[in-house]
C-alpha positions as CSV (number, residue, x, y, z in Angstrom):
1,M,-20.0,128.3,39.4
2,S,-22.1,129.8,42.0
3,Y,-21.2,129.4,45.8
4,K,-24.5,127.7,45.8
5,A,-23.3,125.4,43.2
6,I,-20.2,124.7,44.7
7,E,-21.5,123.8,48.4
8,Q,-24.2,121.2,45.7
9,D,-21.6,119.6,44.4
10,S,-19.1,119.4,47.2
11,R,-22.3,117.5,49.0
12,R,-23.0,115.3,46.3
13,E,-19.3,114.4,45.9
14,F,-19.3,113.9,50.1
15,E,-22.6,111.5,49.9
16,E,-21.0,109.7,47.1
17,I,-18.0,108.6,49.4
18,I,-20.7,108.4,52.1
19,F,-23.2,105.5,50.3
20,S,-20.2,103.9,48.6
21,S,-20.7,101.1,51.1
22,P,-24.4,100.1,52.5
23,V,-25.4,102.1,55.5
24,S,-28.2,99.7,56.2
25,G,-28.9,99.3,59.7
26,K,-25.6,100.9,60.6
27,S,-25.8,103.2,63.3
28,V,-24.6,106.7,62.0
29,L,-23.2,110.0,63.7
30,V,-23.0,113.0,62.2
31,I,-20.6,116.0,63.5
32,G,-22.0,119.6,62.6
33,S,-25.0,121.1,60.3
34,P,-25.7,117.7,57.5
35,S,-28.2,119.0,54.8
36,D,-31.5,117.7,55.0
37,H,-30.6,115.9,51.6
38,L,-27.8,113.8,53.2
39,L,-30.4,112.7,56.1
40,A,-32.6,111.8,53.7
41,E,-30.4,109.9,51.8
42,I,-29.2,108.3,54.7
43,F,-33.2,107.4,56.0
44,K,-33.6,106.3,52.6
45,Q,-30.9,103.6,52.8
46,S,-32.3,102.1,56.0
47,A,-29.9,103.4,58.6
48,D,-30.7,102.0,62.1
49,R,-29.8,104.9,64.2
50,V,-28.8,108.6,63.6
51,T,-27.1,111.1,65.9
52,V,-26.5,114.5,65.0
53,I,-24.4,116.5,67.2
54,E,-25.1,120.4,66.4
55,S,-22.8,122.8,68.4
56,S,-25.3,125.7,67.3
57,P,-28.4,126.3,69.7
58,E,-30.0,128.2,66.9
59,R,-29.1,125.4,64.1
60,F,-30.3,122.8,67.2
61,A,-33.6,124.8,67.4
62,Q,-34.6,125.0,63.7
63,R,-33.1,121.6,62.9
64,H,-35.5,120.4,66.3
65,S,-39.0,122.0,65.0
66,R,-37.9,120.8,61.0
67,V,-38.4,117.1,62.0
68,R,-41.0,117.2,64.8
69,N,-43.4,115.8,62.4
70,N,-40.8,113.6,61.0
71,Q,-41.4,110.0,60.6
72,N,-37.9,109.3,60.8
73,S,-36.3,109.2,64.5
74,V,-33.2,111.8,64.5
75,E,-31.5,112.1,68.0
76,Y,-30.4,115.7,67.9
77,T,-27.9,116.4,70.7
78,C,-26.8,120.6,70.9
79,A,-23.1,120.1,72.1
80,D,-19.8,120.5,71.7
81,F,-18.5,117.6,69.5
82,E,-15.1,118.0,71.6
83,E,-16.8,118.2,75.0
84,W,-19.4,115.4,74.4
85,S,-18.7,111.8,75.5
86,A,-19.4,108.7,73.2
87,S,-18.4,105.3,74.0
88,Y,-15.9,103.2,72.5
89,K,-17.0,102.0,69.1
90,S,-20.4,103.1,69.5
91,Y,-21.1,104.3,65.9
92,D,-20.6,102.3,62.8
93,L,-20.4,105.4,60.5
94,V,-18.9,108.5,62.1
95,I,-19.1,111.9,59.3
96,C,-17.7,115.2,59.9
97,Q,-18.4,117.5,57.1
98,D,-16.8,121.4,56.8
99,A,-16.2,120.9,60.7
100,L,-13.0,119.6,61.6
101,H,-10.6,122.4,60.7
102,H,-12.9,124.7,63.4
103,F,-12.4,122.9,66.7
104,Y,-9.8,124.0,69.0
105,D,-7.9,120.6,69.0
106,A,-8.1,119.2,65.4
107,V,-5.9,116.4,66.1
108,G,-7.7,115.0,69.3
109,A,-10.8,114.9,67.6
110,L,-9.6,113.1,64.8
111,R,-8.4,110.6,67.2
112,K,-11.8,110.7,69.6
113,M,-13.6,109.7,66.2
114,M,-11.4,106.7,65.5
115,R,-12.4,105.6,69.2
116,I,-15.9,105.8,68.4
117,A,-16.4,105.0,64.7
118,R,-16.4,101.0,64.5
119,E,-16.5,101.0,60.6
120,R,-15.6,103.8,59.0
121,I,-15.4,107.5,59.2
122,V,-15.6,110.5,56.2
123,F,-14.9,113.6,56.9
124,E,-13.4,116.8,55.3
125,V,-10.5,118.6,56.0
126,A,-9.1,122.0,55.0
127,T,-5.6,121.7,52.9
128,L,-3.0,123.8,52.1
129,G,-2.9,126.2,49.4
130,L,-2.0,130.0,48.2
131,S,-5.0,131.1,49.2
132,R,-4.1,130.6,53.0
133,R,-1.1,132.7,52.5
134,W,1.5,130.5,53.0
135,H,3.7,132.3,50.5
136,E,7.0,131.7,52.6
137,L,7.3,128.4,51.8
138,P,7.2,126.2,48.9
139,L,3.7,124.9,48.5
140,R,4.7,121.7,46.8
141,L,7.4,121.3,49.4
142,M,4.7,121.6,52.0
143,R,1.7,119.4,50.4
144,G,4.4,116.2,50.7
145,T,5.1,117.2,54.3
146,P,3.2,116.0,57.2
147,L,2.1,119.2,58.2
148,L,-0.9,120.3,60.5
149,L,-0.7,124.0,60.5
150,M,-3.0,126.9,62.0
151,D,-4.0,129.7,59.6
152,S,-1.7,132.7,59.9
153,R,-3.8,136.1,59.3
154,A,-4.5,137.9,62.2
155,A,-7.7,138.0,63.5
156,P,-10.1,139.4,66.3
157,I,-10.4,137.1,69.4
158,D,-14.1,136.6,68.5
159,T,-13.4,134.7,65.6
160,A,-10.2,132.2,67.0
161,A,-12.8,129.2,65.7
162,D,-12.2,130.4,62.7
163,R,-8.5,130.0,62.6
164,T,-8.4,127.1,60.3
165,F,-6.6,123.8,60.7
166,L,-5.2,122.8,57.4
167,F,-3.9,119.1,56.9
168,S,-1.5,117.7,54.6
169,K,-2.3,113.9,53.4
170,P,0.7,112.6,54.5
171,A,-0.2,114.2,58.3
172,L,-3.4,112.5,58.1
173,H,-1.4,109.0,56.6
174,K,0.7,109.5,59.9
175,I,-2.3,109.7,62.1
176,F,-4.2,106.9,60.6
177,N,-1.8,104.5,59.3
178,E,1.3,105.5,61.1
179,Q,0.3,105.9,64.5
180,T,-2.0,103.3,64.8
181,Q,-2.3,100.2,62.2
182,A,-6.3,99.7,63.0
183,F,-7.2,101.5,59.8
184,E,-6.7,100.8,56.2
185,P,-4.6,103.0,54.0
186,L,-6.5,106.5,53.7
187,R,-9.1,107.6,50.5
188,F,-8.6,111.2,49.3
189,E,-10.7,112.6,47.2
190,K,-11.0,116.2,45.9
191,S,-13.7,118.6,46.8
192,S,-15.7,121.0,44.6
193,Q,-15.7,123.6,47.6
194,R,-11.9,125.2,47.0
195,G,-9.5,124.5,49.7
196,R,-11.4,121.4,51.0
197,M,-10.2,117.5,50.3
198,I,-12.6,114.4,51.5
199,V,-11.2,111.5,53.1
200,E,-12.8,108.0,54.3
201,A,-10.9,105.9,56.8
202,R,-12.4,102.3,56.9
203,R,-11.3,100.5,59.7
204,R,-9.4,97.0,59.6
205,K,-11.9,94.0,59.9
206,I,-10.8,90.7,61.4
207,D,-12.8,88.3,62.6
208,H,-11.0,86.2,65.0
209,L,-7.6,88.0,66.0
210,I,-4.9,85.2,67.4
211,V,-1.9,87.0,69.2
212,V,0.9,84.7,70.1
213,A,3.1,86.6,72.7
214,G,6.2,86.2,74.2
215,V,9.8,87.7,74.0
216,A,12.5,87.3,71.7
217,C,13.8,83.2,71.8
218,V,10.7,81.9,73.8
219,G,9.8,79.8,70.8
220,K,6.9,81.7,69.2
221,T,7.7,80.9,65.8
222,R,8.2,76.9,67.3
223,F,4.6,77.2,68.1
224,M,3.3,79.0,65.2
225,D,4.3,76.1,63.2
226,T,2.3,74.0,65.5
227,L,-0.7,75.4,65.0
228,L,-0.4,75.0,61.2
229,Q,0.3,71.7,61.1
230,S,-1.9,70.6,63.9
231,G,-5.4,70.9,63.9
232,T,-5.7,69.5,67.2
233,S,-3.6,72.5,68.9
234,G,-5.8,75.3,67.0
235,D,-8.9,73.0,68.9
236,R,-7.4,73.7,72.5
237,F,-7.4,77.2,71.9
238,G,-10.6,77.8,70.2
239,I,-9.3,78.5,66.6
240,E,-11.5,76.8,64.2
241,R,-9.6,74.9,61.4
242,G,-9.6,76.1,58.1
243,E,-7.1,78.5,56.4
244,L,-4.9,80.8,59.1
245,E,-2.9,83.8,58.2
246,M,-0.3,84.9,59.9
247,I,2.0,88.0,60.3
248,N,5.0,89.3,62.1
249,A,4.6,92.3,64.0
250,F,7.3,94.0,62.0
251,R,5.2,93.5,58.7
252,V,2.0,94.6,59.6
253,R,2.2,97.5,57.3
254,T,2.3,95.6,54.6
255,L,-1.2,93.7,55.4
256,P,-3.6,94.1,52.6
257,D,-6.7,95.8,52.4
258,K,-9.4,93.0,53.0
259,P,-11.0,91.4,55.8
260,F,-9.9,88.7,57.6
261,R,-11.1,85.5,59.4
262,N,-8.3,83.9,60.9
263,L,-5.1,86.1,61.6
264,V,-2.4,85.2,63.6
265,L,-0.2,87.9,65.2
266,H,3.1,87.1,65.5
267,Y,3.8,89.9,68.8
268,D,7.4,90.1,70.6
269,I,6.1,91.6,74.1
270,L,9.7,93.8,74.4
271,R,8.5,96.2,71.1
272,P,8.0,99.2,73.3
273,H,11.6,98.7,74.9
274,G,14.5,101.0,74.1
275,R,11.5,103.1,71.8
276,K,9.3,106.1,72.4
277,L,6.3,103.9,72.5
278,R,7.2,103.0,76.4
279,R,4.1,101.0,76.4
280,H,2.3,98.6,74.6
281,S,-0.9,100.5,74.2
282,R,1.2,103.1,72.4
283,D,2.3,100.6,69.6
284,P,0.3,100.6,66.7
285,V,0.5,97.0,66.4
286,F,-1.6,96.8,69.4
287,H,-4.1,98.3,68.4
288,L,-5.2,95.5,65.9
289,L,-6.7,94.4,68.5
290,D,-9.4,97.1,68.2
291,C,-10.5,95.9,65.1
292,A,-11.1,92.1,66.0
293,D,-15.2,90.4,66.8
294,R,-13.0,88.0,68.8
295,I,-9.5,87.7,70.1
296,T,-7.4,84.8,71.9
297,V,-4.2,85.9,73.3
298,I,-1.5,83.2,73.8
299,T,1.6,84.2,75.7
300,L,4.4,81.6,75.9
301,V,6.9,81.8,79.1
302,E,10.1,80.2,79.7
303,S,12.1,80.1,82.5
304,R,14.7,83.1,82.5
305,A,17.5,80.5,82.5
306,T,16.1,78.7,79.2
307,I,15.5,81.6,77.9
308,I,19.0,83.7,78.2
309,H,20.5,80.1,77.2
310,R,18.7,80.3,73.6
311,S,19.5,83.9,73.5
312,I,23.1,83.6,73.4
313,N,23.3,80.3,71.3
314,N,21.5,81.8,69.0
315,N,24.2,81.6,65.5
316,E,22.9,84.4,63.9
317,P,21.3,87.3,66.2
318,S,19.9,90.1,64.7
319,K,20.8,93.6,66.5
320,R,18.0,94.3,68.0
321,R,18.2,90.1,69.9
322,A,21.5,91.0,70.4
323,E,20.7,94.1,72.5
324,L,18.0,92.3,74.0
325,A,19.8,89.1,75.4
326,A,22.6,91.9,77.2
327,N,19.3,92.7,79.6
328,Y,17.9,89.3,79.9
329,D,20.6,89.1,82.5
330,K,19.2,91.9,84.7
331,D,17.3,91.4,87.6
332,D,13.5,91.3,86.8
333,F,14.2,92.5,83.5
334,L,11.9,89.8,82.0
335,R,9.3,89.6,85.0
336,V,8.5,93.3,84.7
337,W,7.9,93.6,81.1
338,Y,6.2,90.2,81.0
339,E,3.9,92.2,83.9
340,A,3.5,95.1,81.8
341,W,1.8,93.1,79.0
342,F,-0.3,90.8,81.4
343,D,-1.7,94.6,82.3
344,A,-1.6,95.7,78.8
345,I,-4.4,92.9,78.0
346,S,-6.5,92.4,80.8
347,S,-7.2,96.2,80.9
348,R,-9.1,95.2,77.6
349,H,-12.6,95.3,77.4
350,E,-14.5,95.3,74.0
351,P,-14.1,92.8,72.9
352,A,-13.3,90.4,75.8
353,V,-9.7,88.8,75.7
354,T,-8.8,84.7,75.7
355,H,-5.5,84.4,77.2
356,H,-4.1,81.6,78.0
357,I,-0.5,81.3,79.7
358,V,1.4,78.4,78.5
359,L,4.9,76.9,79.2
360,A,6.9,76.7,75.8
361,A,7.4,73.2,76.2
362,D,6.4,69.9,74.1
363,D,2.7,69.8,75.1
364,Y,2.7,73.5,75.7
365,P,1.0,73.2,79.2
366,N,-0.7,76.4,81.1
367,V,0.3,78.0,84.0
368,T,-1.0,80.7,85.8
369,R,0.2,84.5,85.9
370,E,1.6,83.5,89.3
371,D,3.8,80.8,87.9
372,A,5.0,82.9,85.3
373,A,6.4,85.8,87.4
374,A,8.3,83.0,89.3
375,M,9.6,81.3,86.4
376,L,10.9,84.3,84.8
377,R,12.7,85.6,88.0
C-alpha cells in the first residue's frame, strides 16, 4: 500500500471516530492541518463554528486563499497551539491529528485541550514500537507501563520538534482517568498509519452535581439519607424531586459511562490531607465539578468539640479516621481545612456554584462562613 493510501485510510478511521457522535450545532477546534475532506464533512454535519489553528505560515496562507470564496466560514488562526490562548470549555469538540508528538510539551498540550473541550477530544499519538529504536527495553513490558518517552534518535538542532513524544496506553489513562475523574475511560483505535494510535476522550456529563461536603464524623451520611427520604429537604436546596444517584468520593472510579441527571457526591474535605494532592484543586474527584451544568455545594459544619466527641466515640473507626481524629484536637486544624475548602469552591466561575453552609443539626440551619470559622476554633 502506498503512503498516500495509508494516509487516506488513517484519515478515514480518524473521521469515523469524530463523527461517531453528532457535530451538528457544535463548536469545533482543529489543531494542525486538517484535510479538505475533514473540513467539508464537519460543515456537512452542520457544525456551528469551526476554528483551525495552523502553526505554519505557508500552510496558513495556502489554506486561507483556498477558502476565501467558500460559503462555509472557517476561522483560521496562524499560531502555535502551545502559545495560543483559549477560554475554559470554549469548544464542544477538539481535534488534533498527527501533531501532538511534535509539541515541546505534549502533556501540557493535552491538559490544555482538556480545559478547552466541553464534550470530546479526538487526537492521534505516536506509539511505542520497534521502529522507534527502543531495542534496549522489552517492548511488551513498555507497552503495558505508563510511559511517556522522547525518541532517542540523534538529530540536528533544526529538527528538534521532530524528536517525537511516544505514549503508551497506560500513560494516557493516567493523564485522563487517574489524575482527573472528569473524563470517561478512553477509547483507543488503531490507525492505519504506522506507529500511530487514535484516541477519543469524552468528558463526563452531569446535569446537576450536588456535593455534600464536610470532615469525617460531621454527619454527611445522615444528611444524604435525609435527602433521599424527604423531598422537602431537596426543595430547600433547589434539588429536583426524583431519582438521586449517590456516590462516595472514594468510589468515583466506578462511575458508569453515562449521563447523570442528579448526582450526589459524598466528599470529605480532608481528602488532600496527608497525601501528595496537598490541595482540593489537585484532587481528581474535585474535577467532577468541571463536568456539571449546575453545581450545588452543601457544606456541613459542627462545633469542634462535637466533631472530636463523635470521632472518639466511633466504635469501628477506619485507620484514616483514627489518624484524622488525632488531628482534630490541634489548634486551627479544622478551621484551616474548612477555609481552604471554602476558597476552592468560591474560586470556581463556570458554572457558578450555589453554596450552602449548614449546621449539622436536625433542621440544618444555614450559617455564615464567619460563624463556621468561630465554631471550628
